[in-house]
C-alpha angles and dihedrals in degrees: 000000000000138000131225105213125173126190135162109264132164099170127088114298094241090052099075109130100273137188103218095187091060096025095232138119114256098240094185088064093059121089119223095005112178134169152098126294136202097025119166113234091248097042124117127200143158121244122181119202133171104222123187119222111282148072122323141175127208118198148154118243099166097108131032110269094018092118096039093047092061104273089133136088135180123220140174129228110208127201 
């Protein structure tokens, strides 16, 4: 199982608030977090979001180490 989570984030990708003991992102520390949870690796879905221009990060936080193992990507929404 994985997640597809999106949040505004202008900092470095590796600087998301992180609980190192459990190796997960602290979701409650992120403003305007949206996304889908409990997705099978081969699943497809459609998600519609209205994102304002700015910097964002999309990541999985379903399993320990997802985020730190590279299941994260920064992107920019331009006006």
